[in-house]
N, CA and C atoms as an extended XYZ file, in Angstrom:
468
Properties=species:S:1:pos:R:3:atomname:S:1:resname:S:1:resid:I:1 pbc="F F F"
N       -36.244        4.202       52.370 N   MET     1
C       -37.065        4.007       51.647 CA  MET     1
C       -37.595        2.092       51.191 C   MET     1
N       -38.685        2.192       51.078 N   THR     2
C       -39.439        0.779       50.663 CA  THR     2
C       -39.100       -0.140       49.377 C   THR     2
N       -39.346       -1.024       49.632 N   MET     3
C       -39.141       -1.814       48.578 CA  MET     3
C       -39.841       -1.752       46.769 C   MET     3
N       -40.700       -1.599       47.419 N   PRO     4
C       -42.028       -1.166       46.303 CA  PRO     4
C       -40.929        0.246       45.365 C   PRO     4
N       -40.718        0.944       46.236 N   ARG     5
C       -40.175        2.068       45.538 CA  ARG     5
C       -38.971        2.079       44.718 C   ARG     5
N       -38.096        1.399       45.335 N   ILE     6
C       -36.554        0.965       44.972 CA  ILE     6
C       -36.748        0.161       43.574 C   ILE     6
N       -37.769       -0.701       43.492 N   ILE     7
C       -37.933       -1.314       42.096 CA  ILE     7
C       -38.771       -0.381       40.959 C   ILE     7
N       -39.757        0.437       42.022 N   LEU     8
C       -40.075        1.253       40.793 CA  LEU     8
C       -38.755        2.320       39.776 C   LEU     8
N       -38.007        3.081       41.242 N   LEU     9
C       -36.854        3.330       40.646 CA  LEU     9
C       -36.087        2.719       39.476 C   LEU     9
N       -35.461        1.412       39.671 N   LEU    10
C       -35.285        0.875       38.920 CA  LEU    10
C       -35.518        0.629       37.439 C   LEU    10
N       -37.127        0.388       37.445 N   LEU    11
C       -37.834        0.187       36.816 CA  LEU    11
C       -37.604        1.296       35.530 C   LEU    11
N       -37.952        2.681       36.168 N   ILE    12
C       -37.448        3.687       35.579 CA  ILE    12
C       -36.294        4.305       34.963 C   ILE    12
N       -35.180        3.733       35.804 N   PHE    13
C       -34.024        4.072       35.148 CA  PHE    13
C       -33.988        2.861       33.895 C   PHE    13
N       -33.946        1.421       34.190 N   ASN    14
C       -33.980        0.923       33.414 CA  ASN    14
C       -34.398        1.285       32.066 C   ASN    14
N       -35.851        1.998       32.059 N   THR    15
C       -36.501        2.192       30.684 CA  THR    15
C       -35.545        3.374       30.218 C   THR    15
N       -35.739        4.302       30.890 N   LEU    16
C       -34.700        5.636       30.106 CA  LEU    16
C       -33.584        4.877       29.105 C   LEU    16
N       -32.876        3.919       29.783 N   VAL    17
C       -31.276        3.643       29.265 CA  VAL    17
C       -31.765        3.011       28.062 C   VAL    17
N       -32.905        1.879       28.201 N   VAL    18
C       -32.951        1.654       26.741 CA  VAL    18
C       -33.550        2.510       25.906 C   VAL    18
N       -34.321        3.546       26.007 N   ILE    19
C       -34.863        4.419       25.090 CA  ILE    19
C       -33.836        4.990       24.805 C   ILE    19
N       -33.260        5.473       25.643 N   GLY    20
C       -31.591        6.102       25.200 CA  GLY    20
C       -30.859        5.590       24.386 C   GLY    20
N       -30.435        4.070       24.480 N   GLY    21
C       -29.489        3.414       23.307 CA  GLY    21
C       -30.652        3.024       22.272 C   GLY    21
N       -31.704        2.820       22.231 N   THR    22
C       -32.525        2.667       20.717 CA  THR    22
C       -32.589        4.277       20.315 C   THR    22
N       -32.205        5.366       20.789 N   VAL    23
C       -32.494        6.750       20.044 CA  VAL    23
C       -30.993        6.866       19.865 C   VAL    23
N       -30.003        6.203       20.439 N   PHE    24
C       -28.617        6.340       19.687 CA  PHE    24
C       -28.514        5.567       18.401 C   PHE    24
N       -28.681        4.384       18.938 N   ASN    25
C       -28.638        3.459       17.485 CA  ASN    25
C       -29.420        3.879       16.478 C   ASN    25
N       -30.632        4.324       16.222 N   TYR    26
C       -31.252        5.051       15.243 CA  TYR    26
C       -30.440        6.204       14.570 C   TYR    26
N       -30.356        7.526       15.331 N   ALA    27
C       -29.021        8.115       15.075 CA  ALA    27
C       -27.947        7.758       14.136 C   ALA    27
N       -27.418        6.881       14.799 N   THR    28
C       -26.050        5.972       14.508 CA  THR    28
C       -26.358        5.620       12.852 C   THR    28
N       -27.354        5.019       12.864 N   LEU    29
C       -27.966        4.214       11.805 CA  LEU    29
C       -27.967        5.186       10.343 C   LEU    29
N       -28.739        6.144       10.685 N   ARG    30
C       -29.174        7.450        9.946 CA  ARG    30
C       -27.833        7.895        9.425 C   ARG    30
N       -26.950        8.485       10.150 N   SER    31
C       -25.788        9.147        9.837 CA  SER    31
C       -25.491        8.005        9.181 C   SER    31
N       -24.983        7.079        9.191 N   MET    32
C       -24.330        5.789        8.349 CA  MET    32
C       -24.897        5.662        7.078 C   MET    32
N       -26.327        5.790        7.038 N   GLN    33
C       -27.192        5.720        5.562 CA  GLN    33
C       -26.926        7.163        5.202 C   GLN    33
N       -26.617        8.346        5.538 N   SER    34
C       -26.706        9.011        4.627 CA  SER    34
C       -25.279        9.966        4.580 C   SER    34
N       -24.440        8.993        5.030 N   GLY    35
C       -22.815        9.475        4.736 CA  GLY    35
C       -22.091       10.504        5.528 C   GLY    35
N       -23.052       11.034        6.775 N   GLN    36
C       -22.365       11.780        7.172 CA  GLN    36
C       -22.185       11.483        8.797 C   GLN    36
N       -20.735       11.768        9.236 N   PRO    37
C       -20.409       11.355       10.476 CA  PRO    37
C       -21.496       11.820       11.859 C   PRO    37
N       -21.846       11.028       12.811 N   LEU    38
C       -23.030       11.447       13.702 CA  LEU    38
C       -21.864       12.391       14.976 C   LEU    38
N       -22.244       13.442       15.406 N   LEU    39
C       -22.234       14.358       15.808 CA  LEU    39
C       -20.737       14.895       15.419 C   LEU    39
N       -20.430       14.906       14.198 N   GLY    40
C       -19.078       15.344       13.719 CA  GLY    40
C       -17.897       14.358       13.976 C   GLY    40
N       -18.125       13.145       14.634 N   LEU    41
C       -17.081       11.995       14.519 CA  LEU    41
C       -17.169       11.414       12.772 C   LEU    41
N       -16.210       11.131       12.525 N   SER    42
C       -15.953       10.300       11.391 CA  SER    42
C       -16.346        8.952       11.874 C   SER    42
N       -16.441        7.990       10.867 N   THR    43
C       -16.584        6.616       11.341 CA  THR    43
C       -15.626        5.851       10.614 C   THR    43
N       -14.968        4.709       10.875 N   ALA    44
C       -13.925        4.180       10.265 CA  ALA    44
C       -14.334        3.791        9.259 C   ALA    44
N       -15.353        3.026        8.819 N   SER    45
C       -15.706        2.419        7.482 CA  SER    45
C       -15.278        3.361        6.452 C   SER    45
N       -16.055        4.731        6.923 N   ALA    46
C       -15.592        5.977        5.803 CA  ALA    46
C       -14.599        6.530        5.684 C   ALA    46
N       -13.682        6.569        6.714 N   ASP    47
C       -12.239        6.728        6.418 CA  ASP    47
C       -11.631        5.534        5.635 C   ASP    47
N       -12.027        4.381        5.659 N   ALA    48
C       -11.311        3.275        5.184 CA  ALA    48
C       -11.704        3.290        3.584 C   ALA    48
N       -13.001        3.709        3.595 N   GLU    49
C       -13.684        3.937        2.166 CA  GLU    49
C       -12.966        5.017        1.182 C   GLU    49
N       -12.099        5.521        1.901 N   GLU    50
C       -11.617        7.104        0.951 CA  GLU    50
C       -10.240        6.860        1.262 C   GLU    50
N        -9.621        5.887        1.977 N   ALA    51
C        -8.146        5.801        2.012 CA  ALA    51
C        -8.082        4.730        0.816 C   ALA    51
N        -9.096        3.584        0.727 N   THR    52
C        -8.357        2.887       -0.423 CA  THR    52
C        -8.512        3.135       -1.601 C   THR    52
N        -8.004        2.680       -2.713 N   SER    53
C        -7.727        2.941       -3.884 CA  SER    53
C        -7.402        1.743       -4.710 C   SER    53
N        -7.849        1.217       -6.282 N   GLU    54
C        -7.696        0.331       -6.468 CA  GLU    54
C        -5.779        0.845       -7.666 C   GLU    54
N        -5.347       -0.301       -7.824 N   TYR    55
C        -4.156       -0.284       -8.681 CA  TYR    55
C        -4.297       -1.397       -9.557 C   TYR    55
N        -3.275       -0.958      -10.587 N   ARG    56
C        -3.012       -2.076      -11.753 CA  ARG    56
C        -1.473       -2.240      -11.482 C   ARG    56
N        -1.762       -3.586      -11.852 N   PHE    57
C         0.093       -3.934      -11.290 CA  PHE    57
C         0.753       -4.610      -13.166 C   PHE    57
N         1.742       -4.294      -12.940 N   PHE    58
C         2.671       -4.221      -14.422 CA  PHE    58
C         3.782       -5.339      -13.966 C   PHE    58
N         4.014       -6.641      -14.208 N   PRO    59
C         4.866       -7.698      -13.753 CA  PRO    59
C         6.385       -7.248      -15.021 C   PRO    59
N         7.373       -7.238      -14.538 N   ILE    60
C         8.789       -6.987      -15.359 CA  ILE    60
C         9.398       -8.740      -14.416 C   ILE    60
N         9.443       -9.425      -15.359 N   GLU    61
C         9.890      -10.769      -15.328 CA  GLU    61
C        11.452      -10.983      -15.492 C   GLU    61
N        12.137      -11.793      -14.676 N   LYS    62
C        13.506      -12.230      -14.794 CA  LYS    62
C        14.762      -11.285      -15.492 C   LYS    62
N        14.809      -10.173      -14.166 N   VAL    63
C        15.869       -9.038      -14.886 CA  VAL    63
C        17.055      -10.092      -14.040 C   VAL    63
N        18.134      -10.043      -14.809 N   ILE    64
C        19.217      -10.728      -14.425 CA  ILE    64
C        20.306       -9.822      -14.408 C   ILE    64
N        21.017       -9.850      -13.301 N   VAL    65
C        21.890       -9.322      -12.823 CA  VAL    65
C        23.209       -9.867      -12.488 C   VAL    65
N        24.537       -9.898      -13.010 N   SER    66
C        25.874      -10.509      -12.813 CA  SER    66
C        26.463       -9.106      -11.600 C   SER    66
N        26.751       -9.596      -10.657 N   LEU    67
C        27.975       -8.877       -9.772 CA  LEU    67
C        29.239      -10.222       -9.716 C   LEU    67
N        30.156       -9.273       -9.528 N   LYS    68
C        31.350       -9.831       -9.046 CA  LYS    68
C        31.385      -10.011       -7.392 C   LYS    68
N        31.944      -11.210       -6.840 N   GLY    69
C        31.987      -11.248       -5.342 CA  GLY    69
C        33.677      -11.700       -5.140 C   GLY    69
N        33.864      -11.801       -3.868 N   GLU    70
C        35.369      -11.945       -3.547 CA  GLU    70
C        35.683      -13.377       -4.662 C   GLU    70
N        35.549      -14.345       -4.560 N   SER    71
C        35.699      -15.621       -4.539 CA  SER    71
C        35.229      -16.049       -6.038 C   SER    71
N        34.130      -15.353       -6.806 N   ARG    72
C        33.525      -15.656       -7.921 CA  ARG    72
C        32.264      -14.823       -8.239 C   ARG    72
N        31.686      -15.094       -9.773 N   GLU    73
C        30.762      -13.987      -10.252 CA  GLU    73
C        29.384      -14.622       -9.476 C   GLU    73
N        28.470      -13.815       -9.350 N   HIS    74
C        26.869      -13.860       -8.551 CA  HIS    74
C        26.105      -13.312       -9.233 C   HIS    74
N        25.073      -14.047       -9.689 N   TYR    75
C        23.779      -13.688      -10.273 CA  TYR    75
C        22.665      -13.580       -9.436 C   TYR    75
N        22.104      -12.303       -9.858 N   PHE    76
C        20.870      -11.939       -9.020 CA  PHE    76
C        19.727      -11.838      -10.186 C   PHE    76
N        18.448      -12.911       -9.763 N   VAL    77
C        17.738      -12.826      -10.719 CA  VAL    77
C        16.110      -12.284       -9.860 C   VAL    77
N        15.460      -11.026      -10.512 N   LEU    78
C        14.441      -10.390       -9.637 CA  LEU    78
C        13.468      -10.199      -10.881 C   LEU    78
N        12.289      -10.285       -9.969 N   ASP    79
C        11.164      -10.040      -10.555 CA  ASP    79
C        10.369       -8.862       -9.826 C   ASP    79
N        10.457       -8.008      -10.933 N   LEU    80
C         9.559       -7.045      -10.259 CA  LEU    80
C         8.141       -6.475      -10.876 C   LEU    80
N         7.506       -5.805       -9.790 N   VAL    81
C         6.037       -5.101      -10.390 CA  VAL    81
C         5.830       -3.740       -9.831 C   VAL    81
N         5.335       -3.180      -11.211 N   LEU    82
C         4.883       -1.569      -11.095 CA  LEU    82
C         3.588       -1.320      -10.509 C   LEU    82
N         3.670       -0.575       -9.545 N   GLN    83
C         2.419       -0.120       -9.109 CA  GLN    83
C         2.102        0.904       -9.857 C   GLN    83
N         0.906        0.865      -10.273 N   ALA    84
C         0.356        2.142      -11.012 CA  ALA    84
C        -1.154        2.449      -10.683 C   ALA    84
N        -1.581        3.287      -10.989 N   ASP    85
C        -3.120        3.928      -10.840 CA  ASP    85
C        -3.955        3.156      -11.991 C   ASP    85
N        -5.255        2.663      -11.455 N   LEU    86
C        -6.103        1.935      -12.551 CA  LEU    86
C        -6.047        2.492      -13.585 C   LEU    86
N        -6.325        3.747      -13.796 N   GLU    87
C        -6.406        4.548      -14.974 CA  GLU    87
C        -5.215        4.757      -15.734 C   GLU    87
N        -3.983        4.245      -15.444 N   THR    88
C        -2.972        3.889      -16.504 CA  THR    88
C        -3.030        3.185      -17.457 C   THR    88
N        -3.046        3.522      -18.454 N   ASP    89
C        -2.801        2.846      -19.893 CA  ASP    89
C        -2.145        1.815      -19.480 C   ASP    89
N        -2.377        0.518      -19.781 N   PRO    90
C        -1.484       -0.830      -19.984 CA  PRO    90
C        -0.403       -1.157      -20.582 C   PRO    90
N        -0.834        0.062      -22.032 N   LYS    91
C         0.324        0.002      -22.874 CA  LYS    91
C         1.588        0.915      -22.911 C   LYS    91
N         1.374        1.896      -21.796 N   LYS    92
C         2.549        3.132      -21.596 CA  LYS    92
C         2.878        2.134      -20.596 C   LYS    92
N         2.816        1.217      -19.781 N   LEU    93
C         3.630       -0.064      -18.969 CA  LEU    93
C         4.225       -0.556      -19.463 C   LEU    93
N         3.658       -1.206      -20.440 N   GLU    94
C         4.749       -2.443      -21.635 CA  GLU    94
C         5.612       -1.962      -22.398 C   GLU    94
N         5.622       -0.412      -22.720 N   GLN    95
C         6.305        0.268      -23.422 CA  GLN    95
C         7.595        0.632      -22.448 C   GLN    95
N         7.295        1.076      -21.231 N   ILE    96
C         8.652        1.221      -20.560 CA  ILE    96
C         9.724        0.245      -19.977 C   ILE    96
N         8.582       -0.982      -20.313 N   ASP    97
C         9.481       -2.259      -19.710 CA  ASP    97
C        11.217       -2.172      -20.144 C   ASP    97
N        11.640       -1.783      -20.976 N   PRO    98
C        13.278       -1.626      -21.385 CA  PRO    98
C        13.582       -0.767      -20.649 C   PRO    98
N        13.115        0.560      -20.648 N   MET    99
C        13.404        1.317      -19.828 CA  MET    99
C        14.193        0.814      -18.115 C   MET    99
N        13.288        0.485      -17.734 N   VAL   100
C        12.704       -0.005      -16.456 CA  VAL   100
C        14.245       -1.313      -16.179 C   VAL   100
N        13.977       -2.170      -17.034 N   ARG   101
C        15.180       -3.038      -17.043 CA  ARG   101
C        16.620       -2.499      -17.046 C   ARG   101
N        16.671       -1.328      -18.292 N   ASN   102
C        17.777       -0.871      -18.471 CA  ASN   102
C        18.380       -0.249      -16.927 C   ASN   102
N        17.639        0.592      -16.201 N   SER   103
C        17.671        1.150      -15.326 CA  SER   103
C        18.175        0.304      -14.070 C   SER   103
N        17.226       -0.582      -13.655 N   VAL   104
C        17.295       -1.746      -12.599 CA  VAL   104
C        18.592       -2.230      -12.768 C   VAL   104
N        19.181       -2.576      -14.051 N   VAL   105
C        20.426       -3.348      -14.287 CA  VAL   105
C        21.532       -2.461      -14.236 C   VAL   105
N        21.559       -1.547      -14.730 N   ALA   106
C        22.629        0.013      -14.277 CA  ALA   106
C        22.836        0.383      -12.646 C   ALA   106
N        21.684        0.019      -12.626 N   HIS   107
C        21.768        0.425      -10.847 CA  HIS   107
C        22.604       -0.411       -9.871 C   HIS   107
N        21.979       -1.757      -10.177 N   LEU   108
C        22.258       -2.919       -9.334 CA  LEU   108
C        24.213       -3.638       -9.484 C   LEU   108
N        24.169       -3.037      -10.821 N   SER   109
C        25.636       -3.441      -11.683 CA  SER   109
C        26.532       -2.652      -10.660 C   SER   109
N        26.409       -1.438      -10.496 N   ALA   110
C        27.097       -0.664       -9.639 CA  ALA   110
C        27.307       -1.139       -8.050 C   ALA   110
N        26.547       -1.960       -7.945 N   MET   111
C        26.687       -2.688       -6.608 CA  MET   111
C        27.849       -3.694       -6.085 C   MET   111
N        27.786       -3.941       -5.013 N   THR   112
C        28.917       -4.824       -4.760 CA  THR   112
C        27.966       -6.231       -4.484 C   THR   112
N        28.343       -7.660       -4.569 N   PHE   113
C        27.561       -8.621       -4.126 CA  PHE   113
C        27.257       -8.475       -2.515 C   PHE   113
N        28.242       -8.358       -1.732 N   GLU   114
C        28.162       -8.374       -0.128 CA  GLU   114
C        26.854       -7.236       -0.303 C   GLU   114
N        27.071       -5.953       -0.581 N   LYS   115
C        26.419       -4.591        0.207 CA  LYS   115
C        24.596       -5.665       -0.484 C   LYS   115
N        24.466       -5.974       -1.806 N   LEU   116
C        23.069       -6.334       -2.039 CA  LEU   116
C        22.931       -7.039       -1.657 C   LEU   116
N        23.358       -8.133       -1.326 N   ARG   117
C        22.851       -9.302       -0.506 CA  ARG   117
C        22.887       -9.034        0.866 C   ARG   117
N        22.939       -8.419        1.701 N   ALA   118
C        22.883       -7.530        3.011 CA  ALA   118
C        21.699       -6.781        3.087 C   ALA   118
N        21.506       -6.374        1.862 N   MET   119
C        20.483       -5.083        1.874 CA  MET   119
C        18.915       -5.918        1.904 C   MET   119
N        17.924       -5.126        2.999 N   PRO   120
C        16.421       -6.026        3.225 CA  PRO   120
C        15.845       -5.657        1.994 C   PRO   120
N        14.721       -6.207        1.286 N   ILE   121
C        13.673       -6.104        0.681 CA  ILE   121
C        13.053       -4.642        0.621 C   ILE   121
N        12.607       -4.152        2.109 N   PRO   122
C        12.191       -2.654        1.773 CA  PRO   122
C        12.976       -1.456        1.123 C   PRO   122
N        14.460       -1.806        1.561 N   ASP   123
C        15.731       -0.821        1.198 CA  ASP   123
C        15.987       -1.253       -0.048 C   ASP   123
N        16.032       -2.243       -0.685 N   LEU   124
C        15.814       -2.635       -2.070 CA  LEU   124
C        14.925       -2.009       -3.307 C   LEU   124
N        14.111       -2.279       -2.255 N   GLN   125
C        12.808       -1.488       -3.093 CA  GLN   125
C        12.458       -0.173       -3.461 C   GLN   125
N        13.222        0.950       -2.497 N   SER   126
C        13.102        1.816       -2.020 CA  SER   126
C        14.194        2.855       -3.211 C   SER   126
N        15.531        1.929       -2.989 N   SER   127
C        16.672        2.077       -3.606 CA  SER   127
C        16.336        2.276       -5.354 C   SER   127
N        15.371        1.100       -5.432 N   LEU   128
C        15.183        0.520       -7.137 CA  LEU   128
C        14.327        1.912       -7.475 C   LEU   128
N        12.979        2.017       -6.573 N   GLU   129
C        12.322        3.370       -6.944 CA  GLU   129
C        12.932        4.613       -7.266 C   GLU   129
N        13.810        5.185       -6.267 N   SER   130
C        14.860        6.342       -6.324 CA  SER   130
C        15.678        6.435       -7.744 C   SER   130
N        16.344        4.984       -7.994 N   ALA   131
C        17.281        4.997       -8.850 CA  ALA   131
C        16.043        5.339      -10.239 C   ALA   131
N        14.773        4.513      -10.693 N   LEU   132
C        13.737        5.124      -11.878 CA  LEU   132
C        13.553        6.252      -11.778 C   LEU   132
N        13.067        6.892      -10.425 N   PHE   133
C        12.957        8.284      -10.743 CA  PHE   133
C        13.621        9.117      -10.989 C   PHE   133
N        14.699        8.909      -10.934 N   ASP   134
C        16.106        9.756      -11.367 CA  ASP   134
C        16.610        9.385      -12.586 C   ASP   134
N        16.200        8.380      -13.190 N   ASP   135
C        16.386        8.306      -14.543 CA  ASP   135
C        15.308        8.656      -15.485 C   ASP   135
N        14.539        8.517      -14.868 N   PHE   136
C        13.079        8.856      -15.784 CA  PHE   136
C        13.278       10.371      -15.688 C   PHE   136
N        13.555       10.816      -14.716 N   ALA   137
C        13.274       12.440      -14.771 CA  ALA   137
C        14.512       13.080      -15.608 C   ALA   137
N        15.685       11.920      -15.660 N   SER   138
C        16.922       12.635      -16.144 CA  SER   138
C        16.687       12.573      -17.864 C   SER   138
N        16.061       11.689      -18.264 N   LYS   139
C        15.484       11.891      -19.800 CA  LYS   139
C        14.235       12.352      -19.777 C   LYS   139
N        13.593       12.969      -19.251 N   LYS   140
C        12.785       13.961      -18.941 CA  LYS   140
C        11.028       12.929      -19.734 C   LYS   140
N        11.181       11.819      -18.720 N   LEU   141
C         9.775       11.057      -19.204 CA  LEU   141
C         9.329       10.787      -17.998 C   LEU   141
N         7.370       10.834      -18.254 N   ALA   142
C         6.627       10.747      -17.513 CA  ALA   142
C         6.629        9.304      -16.678 C   ALA   142
N         6.509        9.462      -15.692 N   MET   143
C         6.293        7.898      -14.945 CA  MET   143
C         4.854        7.756      -14.636 C   MET   143
N         4.621        6.237      -15.342 N   PRO   144
C         3.324        6.029      -15.139 CA  PRO   144
C         3.012        5.066      -14.208 C   PRO   144
N         3.942        5.126      -12.910 N   PHE   145
C         3.788        3.984      -12.438 CA  PHE   145
C         4.299        4.669      -10.922 C   PHE   145
N         3.735        4.253       -9.707 N   ALA   146
C         3.791        5.065       -8.174 CA  ALA   146
C         5.146        4.441       -7.519 C   ALA   146
N         5.213        2.981       -7.655 N   ASN   147
C         6.023        2.065       -6.668 CA  ASN   147
C         6.122        1.027       -7.610 C   ASN   147
N         7.828        0.663       -6.893 N   VAL   148
C         8.052       -0.662       -7.552 CA  VAL   148
C         8.401       -1.716       -6.363 C   VAL   148
N         7.862       -2.609       -6.701 N   LEU   149
C         7.645       -3.680       -5.872 CA  LEU   149
C         8.625       -5.361       -6.225 C   LEU   149
N         9.465       -5.567       -4.961 N   VAL   150
C        10.149       -6.846       -5.404 CA  VAL   150
C         9.594       -8.150       -5.357 C   VAL   150
N         9.114       -8.598       -6.381 N   SER   151
C         8.285      -10.229       -6.026 CA  SER   151
C         8.766      -10.979       -6.080 C   SER   151
N        10.209      -11.104       -6.484 N   LYS   152
C        10.700      -12.606       -6.241 CA  LYS   152
C        12.625      -11.835       -6.560 C   LYS   152
N        13.529      -12.487       -5.432 N   LEU   153
C        14.805      -12.609       -5.897 CA  LEU   153
C        15.656      -13.806       -5.176 C   LEU   153
N        16.275      -14.277       -6.881 N   ILE   154
C        17.158      -15.590       -6.818 CA  ILE   154
C        18.343      -14.862       -6.538 C   ILE   154
N        19.385      -15.384       -5.564 N   VAL   155
C        20.798      -15.123       -5.589 CA  VAL   155
C        21.687      -16.461       -5.509 C   VAL   155
N        22.083      -16.326       -6.863 N   GLN   156
C        23.266      -17.671       -7.014 CA  GLN   156
C        24.693      -17.375       -7.301 C   GLN   156
């Protein structure tokens, strides 16, 4: 092949690549604007929008628990946060504050200091959640929250 033919073939190939890229970008932008995935593939941003939701958080501050240790008495101070759906009425969350405090104190008072101190925060949160869910179910009360978060833990 001569040099002009090679240059002509490269020019044609580059033109086809540019046209193909432009068509693909145009189709991608149109599919993103219409909200439909391109070629049956889901976009990451569409999945992220569907997965995220908004929550309402209700603090329950200064839950104090006294536990006997080997040599002396110890105190735990917990600040909890109840995570509820955004549609949950804040008054419902305020009304269950005493019930949550009672359940948490009763659950943690049954533990030893060493066991509670050694417990990682995620395990403590799941333990408190299950205790609250069981307590609310035994009293046939509705659960206006979904999760319990430990926002502060002080040990003395």
